[in-house]
C-alpha positions as a Markdown table, in Angstrom:
| # | Residue | x | y | z |
|---|---|---|---|---|
| 1 | Unk | 7.9 | -0.4 | -5.7 |
| 2 | Unk | 10.3 | 1.7 | -6.4 |
| 3 | Unk | 14.1 | 0.1 | -7.3 |
| 4 | Unk | 15.3 | 1.3 | -3.3 |
| 5 | Unk | 12.4 | -1.1 | -2.3 |
| 6 | Unk | 12.1 | -3.5 | -4.3 |
| 7 | Unk | 14.6 | -6.3 | -2.2 |
| 8 | Unk | 16.1 | -7.9 | -6.3 |
| 9 | Unk | 18.1 | -4.5 | -6.1 |
| 10 | Unk | 19.2 | -4.2 | -2.8 |
| 11 | Unk | 20.7 | -8.0 | -3.3 |
| 12 | Unk | 21.8 | -7.1 | -6.3 |
| 13 | Unk | 23.4 | -3.8 | -5.5 |
| 14 | Unk | 25.9 | -6.4 | -2.9 |
| 15 | Unk | 26.8 | -8.6 | -4.9 |
| 16 | Unk | 27.6 | -5.7 | -7.7 |
| 17 | Unk | 30.1 | -4.0 | -5.0 |
| 18 | Unk | 31.0 | -8.0 | -4.3 |
| 19 | Unk | 31.9 | -8.3 | -7.6 |
| 20 | Unk | 33.9 | -4.7 | -8.1 |
| 21 | Unk | 35.6 | -5.3 | -5.3 |
| 22 | Unk | 36.5 | -9.2 | -7.0 |
| 23 | Unk | 37.4 | -7.4 | -10.0 |
| 24 | Unk | 39.6 | -5.1 | -8.1 |
| 25 | Unk | 41.5 | -7.9 | -6.5 |
| 26 | Unk | 42.0 | -9.8 | -9.5 |
| 27 | Unk | 43.5 | -6.6 | -11.4 |
| 28 | Unk | 46.6 | -7.1 | -8.4 |
| 29 | Unk | 46.2 | -10.5 | -8.5 |
| 30 | Unk | 46.5 | -9.9 | -12.5 |
| 31 | Unk | 50.0 | -7.4 | -12.5 |
| 32 | Unk | 51.7 | -9.3 | -9.5 |
| 33 | Unk | 54.4 | -11.8 | -10.2 |
| 34 | Unk | 53.5 | -15.4 | -10.2 |
| 35 | Unk | 56.3 | -16.3 | -7.4 |
| 36 | Unk | 55.6 | -13.0 | -4.9 |
| 37 | Unk | 54.9 | -14.2 | -2.0 |
| 38 | Unk | 51.2 | -13.0 | -1.5 |
| 39 | Unk | 50.2 | -14.7 | -4.8 |
| 40 | Unk | 49.1 | -17.9 | -3.8 |
| 41 | Unk | 47.1 | -16.2 | -0.7 |
| 42 | Unk | 45.4 | -14.0 | -3.4 |
| 43 | Unk | 44.7 | -17.2 | -5.2 |
| 44 | Unk | 42.3 | -18.9 | -3.1 |
| 45 | Unk | 40.5 | -15.8 | -1.9 |
| 46 | Unk | 39.6 | -15.2 | -5.4 |
| 47 | Unk | 38.6 | -18.4 | -5.8 |
| 48 | Unk | 36.6 | -18.6 | -2.6 |
| 49 | Unk | 35.0 | -14.9 | -3.4 |
| 50 | Unk | 33.9 | -16.4 | -6.6 |
| 51 | Unk | 32.6 | -19.6 | -5.6 |
| 52 | Unk | 30.6 | -17.6 | -2.7 |
| 53 | Unk | 28.9 | -15.0 | -5.0 |
| 54 | Unk | 28.5 | -17.2 | -7.6 |
| 55 | Unk | 25.9 | -19.0 | -4.8 |
| 56 | Unk | 24.6 | -15.8 | -4.1 |
| 57 | Unk | 23.4 | -15.0 | -8.0 |
| 58 | Unk | 22.2 | -18.0 | -8.4 |
| 59 | Unk | 19.8 | -17.3 | -5.0 |
| 60 | Unk | 18.8 | -14.6 | -6.8 |
| 61 | Unk | 17.9 | -16.3 | -10.3 |
| 62 | Unk | 15.8 | -18.3 | -8.2 |
| 63 | Unk | 13.6 | -15.8 | -7.1 |
| 64 | Unk | 13.8 | -14.3 | -10.4 |
| 65 | Unk | 12.4 | -18.1 | -11.0 |
| 66 | Unk | 9.1 | -17.7 | -8.6 |
| 67 | Unk | 8.4 | -13.6 | -9.7 |
| 68 | Unk | 8.8 | -15.4 | -13.9 |
| 69 | Unk | 5.5 | -17.5 | -12.8 |
| 70 | Unk | 3.3 | -14.5 | -11.8 |
| 71 | Unk | 4.4 | -10.8 | -13.0 |
| 72 | Unk | 1.8 | -9.0 | -11.9 |
| 73 | Unk | 1.3 | -10.6 | -8.9 |
| 74 | Unk | 4.8 | -8.9 | -7.7 |
| 75 | Unk | 3.8 | -5.6 | -10.0 |
| 76 | Unk | 6.9 | -6.5 | -12.7 |
| 77 | Unk | 7.3 | -6.9 | -16.6 |
| 78 | Unk | 8.2 | -8.9 | -19.4 |
| 79 | Unk | 11.1 | -6.2 | -19.9 |
| 80 | Unk | 11.7 | -6.3 | -16.0 |
| 81 | Unk | 12.1 | -9.4 | -15.9 |
| 82 | Unk | 14.4 | -10.0 | -18.5 |
| 83 | Unk | 16.3 | -7.1 | -18.0 |
| 84 | Unk | 17.1 | -9.0 | -14.1 |
| 85 | Unk | 17.8 | -11.9 | -16.0 |
| 86 | Unk | 20.7 | -10.5 | -18.3 |
| 87 | Unk | 22.2 | -8.7 | -14.8 |
| 88 | Unk | 22.1 | -12.4 | -13.5 |
| 89 | Unk | 24.1 | -13.6 | -16.7 |
| 90 | Unk | 26.2 | -10.9 | -17.1 |
| 91 | Unk | 27.3 | -11.1 | -13.6 |
| 92 | Unk | 27.8 | -15.3 | -14.1 |
| 93 | Unk | 29.9 | -15.0 | -17.3 |
| 94 | Unk | 32.7 | -12.4 | -15.4 |
| 95 | Unk | 32.1 | -14.4 | -12.4 |
| 96 | Unk | 33.1 | -17.5 | -14.4 |
| 97 | Unk | 35.5 | -16.0 | -16.7 |
| 98 | Unk | 37.1 | -14.5 | -13.1 |
| 99 | Unk | 37.7 | -18.2 | -11.5 |
| 100 | Unk | 38.6 | -20.1 | -15.0 |
| 101 | Unk | 41.4 | -17.3 | -15.4 |
| 102 | Unk | 42.6 | -17.9 | -11.4 |
| 103 | Unk | 42.3 | -21.7 | -12.6 |
| 104 | Unk | 44.4 | -21.7 | -15.0 |
| 105 | Unk | 47.6 | -18.7 | -13.4 |
| 106 | Unk | 47.1 | -21.7 | -10.8 |
| 107 | Unk | 47.9 | -24.0 | -13.1 |
| 108 | Unk | 51.5 | -22.7 | -14.8 |
| 109 | Unk | 55.0 | -23.3 | -14.0 |
| 110 | Unk | 56.3 | -19.7 | -13.9 |
| 111 | Unk | 56.7 | -19.7 | -17.2 |
| 112 | Unk | 56.6 | -15.9 | -17.1 |
| 113 | Unk | 54.3 | -12.7 | -16.4 |
| 114 | Unk | 54.0 | -11.6 | -20.2 |
| 115 | Unk | 52.3 | -15.4 | -21.2 |
| 116 | Unk | 50.3 | -15.3 | -17.9 |
| 117 | Unk | 48.6 | -12.0 | -18.4 |
| 118 | Unk | 47.4 | -12.7 | -22.0 |
| 119 | Unk | 46.3 | -15.8 | -20.9 |
| 120 | Unk | 44.6 | -14.3 | -18.4 |
| 121 | Unk | 42.8 | -11.6 | -20.4 |
| 122 | Unk | 42.0 | -14.3 | -23.3 |
| 123 | Unk | 40.4 | -16.1 | -20.4 |
| 124 | Unk | 38.5 | -12.9 | -19.3 |
| 125 | Unk | 37.9 | -11.6 | -23.0 |
| 126 | Unk | 38.7 | -8.0 | -22.4 |
| 127 | Unk | 36.8 | -5.8 | -25.1 |
| 128 | Unk | 38.1 | -3.3 | -27.5 |
| 129 | Unk | 37.4 | 0.3 | -28.2 |
| 130 | Unk | 35.0 | -0.9 | -30.7 |
| 131 | Unk | 33.3 | -3.1 | -28.4 |
| 132 | Unk | 33.7 | -1.1 | -25.0 |
| 133 | Unk | 30.9 | 1.3 | -27.5 |
| 134 | Unk | 28.6 | -1.3 | -28.9 |
| 135 | Unk | 28.8 | -2.4 | -24.6 |
| 136 | Unk | 27.8 | 1.2 | -23.8 |
| 137 | Unk | 25.2 | 1.5 | -26.1 |
| 138 | Unk | 23.1 | -1.5 | -25.1 |
| 139 | Unk | 23.4 | -0.5 | -21.5 |
| 140 | Unk | 21.6 | 2.4 | -22.6 |
| 141 | Unk | 19.1 | 0.8 | -24.2 |
| 142 | Unk | 18.8 | -1.2 | -21.4 |
| 143 | Unk | 18.2 | 2.2 | -19.3 |
| 144 | Unk | 15.9 | 2.9 | -21.7 |
| 145 | Unk | 13.8 | 0.4 | -21.3 |
| 146 | Unk | 13.8 | 0.1 | -17.9 |
| 147 | Unk | 12.9 | 4.3 | -17.7 |
| 148 | Unk | 10.4 | 3.1 | -19.9 |
| 149 | Unk | 9.5 | -0.2 | -18.2 |
| 150 | Unk | 9.5 | 2.7 | -14.8 |
| 151 | Unk | 7.3 | 5.2 | -16.6 |
| 152 | Unk | 4.9 | 2.7 | -17.5 |
| 153 | Unk | 4.4 | 1.6 | -14.4 |
| 154 | Unk | 3.9 | 5.0 | -12.2 |
| 155 | Unk | 2.0 | 5.5 | -14.8 |
| 156 | Unk | -1.2 | 2.9 | -14.5 |
| 157 | Unk | -0.2 | 3.2 | -10.5 |
| 158 | Unk | -1.0 | 7.1 | -10.8 |
| 159 | Unk | -4.4 | 6.0 | -14.0 |
| 160 | Unk | -5.3 | 3.6 | -10.4 |
| 161 | Unk | -5.0 | 5.9 | -7.4 |
| 162 | Unk | -7.0 | 8.5 | -9.7 |
| 163 | Unk | -9.7 | 5.9 | -10.0 |
| 164 | Unk | -10.0 | 5.2 | -5.9 |
| 165 | Unk | -10.2 | 8.6 | -5.2 |
| 166 | Unk | -12.6 | 8.8 | -7.6 |
| 167 | Unk | -15.3 | 6.2 | -5.9 |
| 168 | Unk | -13.7 | 7.7 | -2.3 |
| 169 | Unk | -15.4 | 11.1 | -3.4 |
| 170 | Unk | -18.2 | 9.6 | -4.7 |
| 171 | Unk | -18.9 | 7.9 | -1.4 |
| 172 | Unk | -18.3 | 11.0 | 0.7 |
| 173 | Unk | -20.4 | 12.5 | -1.1 |
| 174 | Unk | -23.1 | 10.1 | -0.7 |
| 175 | Unk | -22.5 | 10.2 | 2.7 |
| 176 | Unk | -22.3 | 13.9 | 2.8 |
| 177 | Unk | -26.4 | 13.7 | 1.0 |
| 178 | Unk | -27.4 | 10.9 | 3.6 |
| 179 | Unk | -25.9 | 13.4 | 6.8 |
| 180 | Unk | -28.0 | 16.5 | 5.2 |
| 181 | Unk | -31.4 | 13.8 | 5.3 |
| 182 | Unk | -30.9 | 12.8 | 9.1 |
| 183 | Unk | -29.9 | 16.9 | 9.9 |
| 184 | Unk | -33.1 | 18.0 | 8.0 |
| 185 | Unk | -34.7 | 14.7 | 9.5 |
| 186 | Unk | -33.7 | 15.7 | 13.2 |
| 187 | Unk | -34.8 | 19.7 | 12.2 |
| 188 | Unk | -38.2 | 18.4 | 11.9 |
| 189 | Unk | -38.5 | 16.0 | 14.3 |
| 190 | Unk | -37.5 | 18.8 | 16.8 |
| 191 | Unk | -39.8 | 20.9 | 15.4 |
| 192 | Unk | -43.1 | 18.8 | 16.1 |
| 193 | Unk | -42.1 | 17.8 | 19.7 |
| 194 | Unk | -41.7 | 21.9 | 20.3 |
| 195 | Unk | -45.1 | 22.1 | 19.5 |
| 196 | Unk | -46.6 | 19.9 | 21.1 |
| 197 | Unk | -44.2 | 20.8 | 24.0 |
| 198 | Unk | -46.5 | 24.1 | 23.2 |
| 199 | Unk | -50.2 | 22.2 | 23.4 |
| 200 | Unk | -49.3 | 20.6 | 26.8 |
| 201 | Unk | -48.4 | 23.8 | 28.5 |
| 202 | Unk | -51.0 | 25.6 | 27.3 |
| 203 | Unk | -53.6 | 22.3 | 28.0 |
| 204 | Unk | -52.1 | 22.2 | 31.5 |
| 205 | Unk | -52.5 | 25.7 | 31.9 |
| 206 | Unk | -56.4 | 25.9 | 31.2 |
| 207 | Unk | -56.5 | 22.3 | 33.2 |
| 208 | Unk | -55.7 | 24.9 | 35.8 |
| 209 | Unk | -57.3 | 27.8 | 34.9 |
| 210 | Unk | -60.6 | 25.2 | 35.3 |
| 211 | Unk | -59.8 | 23.3 | 39.2 |
| 212 | Unk | -59.6 | 26.5 | 40.3 |
| 213 | Unk | -62.5 | 28.0 | 39.1 |
| 214 | Unk | -64.5 | 24.7 | 40.4 |
| 215 | Unk | -62.8 | 24.7 | 43.9 |
| 216 | Unk | -63.7 | 28.7 | 44.0 |
| 217 | Unk | -67.2 | 27.9 | 43.1 |
| 218 | Unk | -67.1 | 24.9 | 44.9 |
| 219 | Unk | -66.1 | 27.2 | 48.3 |
| 220 | Unk | -68.8 | 29.9 | 47.6 |
| 221 | Unk | -71.8 | 27.2 | 47.7 |
| 222 | Unk | -73.5 | 26.8 | 50.6 |
| 223 | Unk | -74.8 | 23.2 | 51.8 |
| 224 | Unk | -78.5 | 24.3 | 50.2 |
| 225 | Unk | -77.1 | 25.5 | 47.6 |
| 226 | Unk | -75.2 | 22.0 | 46.6 |
| 227 | Unk | -77.9 | 20.3 | 48.0 |
| 228 | Unk | -80.6 | 21.8 | 45.0 |
| 229 | Unk | -77.7 | 21.4 | 42.2 |
| 230 | Unk | -77.7 | 17.8 | 43.1 |
| 231 | Unk | -80.9 | 17.7 | 42.7 |
| 232 | Unk | -81.1 | 19.5 | 39.2 |
| 233 | Unk | -78.7 | 17.1 | 37.8 |
| 234 | Unk | -80.0 | 13.9 | 38.9 |
| 235 | Unk | -83.8 | 15.2 | 37.5 |
| 236 | Unk | -81.4 | 16.6 | 34.6 |
| 237 | Unk | -80.3 | 12.8 | 34.7 |
| 238 | Unk | -83.8 | 11.4 | 34.8 |
| 239 | Unk | -85.2 | 13.7 | 31.9 |
| 240 | Unk | -82.9 | 12.3 | 29.6 |
| 241 | Unk | -83.2 | 8.8 | 30.7 |
| 242 | Unk | -86.4 | 9.2 | 29.3 |
| 243 | Unk | -86.1 | 10.9 | 25.9 |
| 244 | Unk | -83.2 | 7.9 | 25.3 |
| 245 | Unk | -84.6 | 4.9 | 26.5 |
| 246 | Unk | -88.9 | 5.9 | 26.6 |
| 247 | Unk | -90.0 | 8.1 | 23.6 |
């Protein structure tokens, strides 16, 4: 299953969009004076957003736990499962840091924007340039692992498809052989039927010819000739009877 079709990545993309919007609102809140008119309203929105997104992340973690019981059933690898766990863990950390920073800012008594900003940044643990480089390297390594796992999975799928195509080709060849045998048998049966039909036509013609000859003889013979023929046949029968049963 491709990433575009995997339900995990669909939900992940939606959650990541929500996190990006939350971080954007948080940066806006961070630059806002504590005594600003919209500060309290934005604080409530941030806290509500954190709760909502955290619930979605927890539900996504539950699906990962279910898939981890039998990864092969869902076409997943250990590397892919670990990658998904890392993403949910990172998302939970981001949401927790934003929530802690907002709560800390909410509890401040307006001592100054600089102190508030410093407190928020400490809670958020904003990375320096070296940390950013290490994070980028870590992300790149994760991407390489993901690409490698996807490549292995695609090769496995291609191999399975090749095996299925080979089996299908063998089945088609067997069916073709059976069809050819049936075709040859039908041709043989058709030839036999043609010969039988020709023999029946020939026999029918000869029988018609004999019947016509007998009819012509019967017409030409007189009554006297017919009686003589009958007596001759009777005499022949008596002679044959004597020869067979007496001698």
